Each structure stands twice: as structure tokens, then as C-alpha cells.
Backbone as ProteinMPNN parsed JSONL, in Angstrom:
{"seq_chain_A": "MAGVIDSGYRGEIMIVLINHSKENFEIKKGQKIAQMLIQKIESPEIEIVDSLNDNTERGDGGFGHTGLI", "coords_chain_A": {"N_chain_A": [[83.636, -41.939, -154.433], [85.703, -38.87, -154.702], [85.989, -35.649, -155.934], [87.8, -33.078, -156.843], [86.923, -30.077, -158.132], [87.917, -27.594, -159.153], [87.673, -23.7, -159.387], [88.352, -22.461, -162.366], [87.457, -24.09, -163.895], [85.876, -25.305, -166.687], [84.794, -27.16, -167.881], [82.841, -30.197, -169.004], [81.139, -32.04, -166.619], [82.006, -35.199, -164.715], [81.799, -38.421, -163.702], [82.695, -41.003, -161.779], [81.718, -44.144, -162.045], [80.367, -47.227, -160.796], [80.114, -50.695, -161.061], [79.459, -52.981, -158.582], [78.365, -55.442, -158.635], [77.726, -58.752, -159.924], [75.577, -58.832, -161.319], [74.446, -57.141, -163.941], [73.095, -53.723, -164.335], [70.702, -51.241, -164.577], [71.124, -48.054, -165.574], [68.106, -45.359, -165.653], [67.355, -42.568, -168.127], [66.964, -39.454, -166.16], [67.619, -40.287, -163.301], [68.869, -40.852, -160.085], [72.288, -40.328, -159.77], [74.421, -39.501, -158.527], [76.073, -37.169, -155.878], [76.281, -33.614, -155.345], [78.606, -31.4, -153.652], [78.833, -28.289, -152.41], [81.395, -26.199, -152.034], [82.465, -22.929, -149.996], [85.484, -21.678, -150.917], [88.392, -20.533, -148.909], [90.206, -18.001, -148.933], [92.667, -16.943, -147.121], [94.282, -14.215, -145.548], [97.788, -14.314, -145.494], [99.623, -13.736, -142.203], [102.598, -13.444, -141.527], [104.952, -14.068, -138.756], [106.782, -13.59, -135.582], [106.654, -14.85, -133.295], [104.129, -16.861, -131.395], [101.16, -15.369, -129.851], [100.501, -16.897, -126.292], [98.114, -16.498, -125.113], [95.484, -17.587, -125.645], [92.101, -19.164, -125.853], [92.332, -21.686, -125.899], [94.675, -22.93, -125.592], [97.667, -25.014, -125.48], [96.212, -27.102, -126.205], [95.341, -30.124, -128.358], [94.325, -31.925, -130.803], [91.01, -32.285, -131.174], [90.603, -31.726, -128.542], [89.354, -29.318, -125.939], [90.056, -28.221, -124.208], [88.333, -27.873, -121.906], [87.62, -29.045, -118.65]], "CA_chain_A": [[84.464, -41.759, -155.018], [85.329, -37.664, -154.337], [86.769, -35.235, -156.872], [87.723, -31.391, -156.738], [86.621, -29.1, -159.478], [88.342, -25.684, -158.817], [86.578, -22.898, -159.997], [88.594, -21.961, -163.48], [87.174, -25.594, -164.81], [84.432, -24.634, -167.795], [84.657, -27.926, -168.897], [81.418, -31.05, -168.715], [81.66, -32.367, -165.47], [81.282, -36.115, -165.044], [80.894, -38.919, -162.463], [82.936, -42.921, -161.892], [80.489, -45.213, -161.89], [81.006, -48.441, -160.86], [78.532, -51.903, -160.6], [80.811, -54.321, -157.401], [77.625, -56.547, -158.173], [77.587, -59.479, -160.857], [74.734, -58.301, -161.78], [73.494, -56.09, -164.633], [72.567, -52.934, -163.534], [70.371, -49.916, -165.996], [70.448, -46.703, -165.141], [67.438, -44.815, -166.465], [67.409, -41.558, -167.874], [66.548, -39.118, -164.786], [67.907, -41.573, -162.254], [69.986, -39.918, -159.692], [73.323, -41.425, -159.138], [75.469, -38.968, -158.003], [75.992, -36.033, -155.298], [77.404, -32.683, -155.64], [78.347, -30.88, -152.399], [79.252, -26.681, -153.195], [81.927, -25.14, -150.811], [83.261, -21.938, -150.628], [86.842, -22.391, -150.713], [88.882, -19.406, -148.165], [91.852, -17.718, -149.201], [92.903, -16.161, -145.991], [95.795, -13.62, -145.819], [98.794, -15.081, -144.215], [100.709, -12.888, -141.837], [103.99, -14.091, -140.965], [105.188, -13.108, -137.305], [108.032, -14.08, -134.989], [106.383, -15.186, -132.682], [102.6, -16.258, -131.231], [100.648, -14.907, -128.175], [100.079, -17.975, -125.411], [96.653, -16.16, -124.301], [94.247, -18.03, -126.255], [91.123, -20.001, -124.53], [92.847, -23.345, -125.847], [96.312, -22.728, -125.441], [98.287, -25.848, -126.393], [95.698, -28.569, -126.53], [95.833, -30.751, -129.271], [92.869, -32.475, -131.591], [89.905, -33.245, -130.237], [90.49, -30.801, -126.907], [88.148, -28.261, -125.808], [90.385, -26.702, -122.783], [87.416, -27.781, -120.582], [87.362, -29.976, -118.069]], "C_chain_A": [[84.545, -40.059, -155.052], [85.996, -36.842, -154.974], [86.815, -34.127, -156.765], [87.656, -30.969, -158.379], [86.991, -27.739, -159.013], [87.648, -24.713, -159.841], [87.173, -21.929, -161.552], [88.206, -23.147, -164.422], [85.639, -24.83, -165.32], [84.333, -26.099, -168.69], [83.262, -29.063, -168.309], [82.228, -31.598, -167.364], [80.941, -33.89, -165.11], [81.802, -37.092, -163.663], [81.913, -40.695, -162.802], [81.909, -43.155, -161.547], [80.612, -46.615, -161.762], [79.991, -49.611, -160.211], [79.604, -52.694, -159.888], [79.608, -55.222, -157.794], [77.784, -57.716, -159.379], [76.454, -59.275, -161.842], [74.802, -57.164, -163.152], [72.789, -55.066, -164.176], [72.026, -51.67, -164.657], [70.502, -49.128, -165.171], [69.686, -45.991, -166.327], [67.35, -43.171, -166.824], [67.104, -40.604, -166.509], [66.977, -39.357, -163.55], [69.06, -40.642, -161.39], [71.225, -40.904, -159.194], [74.764, -40.85, -159.079], [74.542, -37.39, -156.99], [76.664, -35.25, -155.301], [77.28, -32.003, -154.314], [79.249, -28.931, -153.024], [79.693, -26.152, -152.317], [82.209, -24.214, -151.363], [84.397, -22.206, -150.075], [87.522, -20.561, -149.737], [90.098, -18.873, -149.091], [92.089, -17.032, -148.293], [94.125, -15.534, -146.469], [96.956, -14.25, -144.633], [99.816, -13.767, -143.802], [102.003, -13.883, -141.155], [104.863, -13.036, -139.678], [106.306, -14.109, -136.588], [107.764, -15.16, -134.13], [104.418, -15.597, -132.047], [102.422, -16.461, -129.786], [100.425, -16.675, -127.872], [98.451, -17.669, -125.166], [95.761, -16.553, -125.338], [93.55, -19.15, -125.348], [91.626, -21.983, -124.671], [94.626, -24.003, -125.484], [96.897, -24.04, -126.012], [97.727, -27.116, -126.54], [95.487, -28.83, -127.848], [94.419, -31.445, -129.66], [92.239, -32.544, -130.634], [89.809, -32.227, -129.095], [90.267, -29.528, -127.145], [88.726, -27.538, -124.869], [89.345, -27.15, -121.641], [87.451, -29.386, -119.941], [86.029, -30.457, -117.357]], "O_chain_A": [[83.469, -39.598, -155.434], [87.162, -37.127, -154.7], [85.688, -33.703, -156.509], [88.172, -31.423, -159.401], [86.196, -26.938, -158.52], [87.175, -25.038, -160.93], [86.591, -20.891, -161.867], [88.595, -23.174, -165.59], [84.764, -24.182, -164.746], [83.923, -26.183, -169.848], [82.712, -28.762, -167.25], [83.434, -31.601, -167.12], [79.717, -34.019, -165.138], [82.173, -36.501, -162.649], [81.789, -41.36, -163.83], [81.184, -42.488, -160.808], [81.011, -47.216, -162.759], [79.299, -49.504, -159.198], [80.593, -53.062, -160.521], [79.759, -56.208, -157.072], [78.294, -56.968, -160.212], [76.518, -59.565, -163.037], [75.526, -56.203, -162.893], [71.77, -55.363, -163.552], [72.818, -51.2, -165.474], [70.086, -49.303, -164.025], [70.099, -45.892, -167.483], [67.272, -42.429, -165.846], [66.989, -41.373, -165.555], [66.669, -38.555, -162.668], [69.906, -39.912, -161.906], [71.159, -41.903, -158.478], [75.839, -41.362, -159.393], [73.445, -36.84, -157.089], [77.852, -35.572, -155.27], [76.179, -31.923, -153.769], [80.067, -28.735, -153.923], [78.94, -25.54, -151.56], [82.322, -24.081, -152.581], [84.525, -22.811, -149.011], [86.968, -19.514, -150.071], [90.748, -19.569, -149.871], [91.573, -15.951, -148.576], [94.858, -15.935, -147.373], [96.906, -14.508, -143.43], [100.499, -13.057, -144.541], [101.998, -14.861, -140.407], [105.218, -11.857, -139.676], [106.601, -15.22, -137.029], [108.408, -16.209, -134.122], [103.54, -14.756, -132.238], [102.973, -17.143, -128.922], [100.249, -17.53, -128.739], [97.653, -18.599, -125.048], [95.248, -15.619, -125.954], [94.073, -19.826, -124.462], [91.408, -22.985, -123.99], [95.282, -25.021, -125.267], [96.584, -24.206, -127.19], [98.372, -28.103, -126.892], [95.425, -27.863, -128.607], [93.499, -31.483, -128.843], [92.587, -32.782, -129.478], [88.652, -31.953, -128.774], [90.667, -28.782, -128.039], [88.28, -26.441, -124.533], [89.557, -26.77, -120.489], [87.35, -30.476, -120.503], [85.997, -31.54, -116.773]]}, "name": "protein", "num_of_chains": 1, "seq": "MAGVIDSGYRGEIMIVLINHSKENFEIKKGQKIAQMLIQKIESPEIEIVDSLNDNTERGDGGFGHTGLI"}
């Protein structure tokens, strides 16, 4: 499972842990049970324009298109 913690949050960080086995699973103190990925959040300034320039390296190539043959 994944969650997002925004920069304004100041509470305790918790995780959801589910045992899908029929066997009991004991978690010992200090055992690693989760990972955290910290990423920078960009907040670009948005410029509203009437039209876009067609002069780009990729042109109108869609998802996964490099523009190279």
C-alpha cells in the first residue's frame, strides 16, 4: 500500500500491515516492515498562453514516443 504525507503534516507516521497467511506472524522490535520514499514536490509557475509553438524535438509524438526512427 502507498500513502502520501504532505509537508504540513506533523503527526505520527504509521503504516498498514496485513498478514494474508493463516499463520501468526510475530513482529520483533527493530524488525524492518516498511519503506519510505522521500521525494521533492515541484510547484512550477503556470503561464497561460493562447497557443503552443510546434517547434519541439518530440513534436506531436504521444506516450513513449522518442521521435527517433
